[in-house]
C-alpha positions in Angstrom: 84.0 -90.6 -131.8 82.0 -88.4 -129.4 83.8 -85.8 -127.3 82.1 -84.0 -124.4 83.4 -81.0 -122.4 81.6 -80.9 -119.1 80.8 -77.9 -116.9 83.4 -76.8 -114.4 83.0 -77.8 -110.7 84.4 -75.8 -107.8 86.1 -77.8 -105.1 85.3 -76.5 -101.6 88.6 -77.7 -100.0 92.2 -77.2 -100.9 92.1 -73.5 -101.6 89.0 -73.7 -103.9 90.4 -75.0 -107.2 88.1 -75.6 -110.1 87.9 -79.0 -111.8 87.1 -79.7 -115.4 86.8 -82.9 -117.4 86.7 -83.8 -121.0 85.5 -87.2 -122.1 85.6 -89.1 -125.4 84.3 -92.5 -126.5 86.2 -94.3 -129.3 86.2 -97.9 -130.4 84.9 -99.4 -127.1 86.9 -97.2 -124.9 86.0 -94.3 -122.6 88.8 -91.7 -122.4 88.9 -88.9 -119.8 91.1 -85.9 -119.0 90.7 -84.3 -115.6 92.2 -80.8 -115.1 92.5 -78.8 -111.8 93.4 -75.2 -112.1 95.7 -75.1 -109.0 98.4 -77.1 -107.3 96.4 -79.2 -104.9 99.2 -81.4 -103.5 100.2 -78.8 -100.9 96.8 -79.3 -99.2 96.6 -83.1 -99.6 97.3 -85.9 -97.3 99.3 -88.9 -98.6 96.1 -90.8 -99.3 94.1 -87.9 -100.8 91.9 -88.8 -103.8 89.3 -87.6 -106.2 86.3 -89.7 -107.1 84.8 -88.8 -110.5 81.2 -89.8 -111.0 79.1 -90.0 -114.1 75.2 -90.1 -114.0 72.3 -90.7 -116.4 69.2 -88.6 -116.9 67.6 -90.1 -113.7 70.6 -89.3 -111.6 71.6 -92.9 -111.4 75.4 -93.6 -111.1 76.7 -95.1 -114.3 80.4 -95.0 -113.7 82.8 -94.1 -110.9 86.6 -93.6 -111.2 88.9 -93.1 -108.3 92.1 -91.0 -108.9 94.7 -90.8 -106.2 96.2 -87.3 -106.0 99.7 -88.9 -106.2 98.8 -90.0 -109.8 97.9 -86.5 -111.0 100.6 -84.7 -112.9 101.6 -81.2 -112.0 101.9 -78.7 -114.9 104.6 -76.1 -114.4 103.8 -72.4 -114.9 105.6 -69.7 -116.8 108.4 -69.4 -114.3 109.3 -73.1 -115.2 109.5 -73.9 -111.4 106.1 -73.6 -109.8 103.4 -76.1 -110.3 100.4 -74.1 -111.5 97.8 -76.7 -112.4 97.3 -80.4 -112.5 96.1 -83.0 -114.9 95.2 -86.7 -115.2 94.4 -88.7 -118.3 92.9 -92.2 -118.2 90.8 -94.7 -120.1 88.6 -97.7 -119.5 86.3 -100.1 -121.5 82.8 -98.8 -122.0 80.1 -99.4 -124.6 79.0 -96.5 -126.8 75.4 -96.9 -125.5 76.6 -96.5 -121.8 78.7 -93.4 -122.8 75.7 -91.8 -124.6 73.6 -92.2 -121.4 76.0 -90.0 -119.4 74.5 -86.5 -119.0 76.1 -85.2 -115.8 79.3 -85.5 -113.8 80.4 -84.8 -110.2 83.7 -84.9 -108.3 84.1 -86.0 -104.7 87.3 -85.5 -102.7 88.8 -86.8 -99.5 92.1 -86.3 -97.7 92.4 -82.6 -98.1 93.2 -79.9 -95.5 91.6 -76.4 -95.4 
């Protein structure tokens, strides 16, 4: 079981939220948790999405995951009313060798205003 916490990436659109991802490989599966530090739905069109990309040491694309904004859960803040941040958790099959080759990530976005 190998868990990696990746560097934070600032998103230029949608009020400048920061995205973070944690990944883990276990028993033939690749697990990932995407976190965004703001409510991004207010600036998103109905078809807005993130595309998470993972690269090897030569900057070749190893894996790409599309996450529709409608699938991302809002996390309520201390007032118990306002969505303060968002999260998405997923998994897919992946060999341990492929997982170990990932050294970098990026996030692309489409369908956002501002």
